[in-house]
N, C-alpha and C positions, 0 to 999 in steps of 0.2 A: 123782924123776920123781913118784911116788905122792901127795907130801905138796905139790906144785904143784897137781895134778888135784884132788886134795883143797880146796886154799884156792878154787877157781876154780868148785866147786861151788855152796861155799857161800856164796860171790860174789857165783852167779847165784839162789841161794835168796832170798836178803837183797835184790836189785834186785827180783825177782819180787815178793814177800813188802811191802815199801815201795810197791810200784803196787796192790797187791791192797786193801790193808787199808783205805787211805779210800775206794778202791770201796764196800766192802761197807760201811764206817759209813756214807757217804751212805745206800744202798738200807737200812740198815737206819733209818736216819731221815724218808726218805720212808715206809714199812710202816707206823711209829708216827703218821705226822701220815694217812697214809689213812685208819687204826685208827681215830683221834679222829673225823674228818669224819664217818665212816659212824656214830660214836657221839653226835654230835654233833645228826645227822638224826632218829636214832632217839629221843634226848629230847626234842627238837623235834614230832618227830609226835606222841608221848604228851602232851607240854604243853598240846599246840594240843587232843587229846582233853580233853583235863580242862577244858577251858578252855571247851570246846565244852558241856561238862555242867554249866558255872559260872563259877566263879570260876578263875583263877590258881591256883598253888599258891603256900605261903606259901614253902616249900622245897624241892626234892628230896627229904625225905624224906617226902611227902606221898604220892608216887607211887612209895614203893620206892625209889627210887635213890642213898639217901645214901651209901650207903660204894664205889659204883660210879668206879673212879677210872681216869684215864690211863695211856696207858704209860710216863709217867714217876712213878709212883705218887703224885700229886698228887689232890683232888678237883676235881673237874668244882663252875665254877665256876654259879651263880643268881641272877639276881636279878629280881625281879617286881616293876617302877615303881608300883605301887600303893602298896607296900608301903617304897620305899626312893629317900631324898630328891634331885631332880634333880640337886644338886650329884654325888653319886658313880656316874651313871648313865654308859656307856661312849659316847664319843667321838671322832669324826673327824678329822683334822686344823683342819678348820676349826669344833673344838670342838663340833661337832652329832652329839645322839647315834646311834647308829648302829642303832637299833632302835625299835617305839614301845608294849611291851607287858611284852617282856621279856628278857633278855640273858643270853646262856647261853655259856659258853667254858674251854679249859682251856688254863691259866697254862702250857703249852706246858716245855722244856727244862728254861730255870731254878729253871721253879717260883716265879718273881716276876709282880706286875700290876699296873701302875695305871690306874685310868677312862683317860686322852686318849689313842691307840693308837699316837701320837706319841715318846711317855716309852719310853726305851731300855729296860726292863724289860718291856713289852706287843710288840715287837717280835716274837717268838717264840709269841707267843699264838695257837693255832688259835681263832677267833671264829664267832658269828655273828651276821652282818651284814646288813641291807635286809631286815626279818624273813625270813628263813631263803634272800634271793636268794640271800647269795653265804656261803660258809660256807669258811673256809680260815684261811691264817696273816696276821697283821696287817698282818707287815711288805707283803701283796702289796694289800692292800683300798684 
């Protein structure tokens, strides 16, 4: 009888774990995305303040943020449009640039990105679009 009870308890624990682990992983990913959105907003404010004083910086190193990493361990991506050819700008599904002066984004969990947001490597990116009017996952833009 004790062996049957022990097996029943193990089955219950396994079932609860199978339910809890995916829920926890979803929560962790949402927390990471929220952190990236907050960091992109803060970077955007610093870049805008830098722009008000003169021109946009050439890189994030100019504002002391070269070593800033997203929760997945990737560096944040920044493009000053005055220094980057138009063909390398981030674009929406209509191939229209998503910003007018600079781009700022995280490459997301896969650590890969391509200029059009419709490209598979870009779907999980956390982007700044509409000149800061939208900050969030590229798949929702």
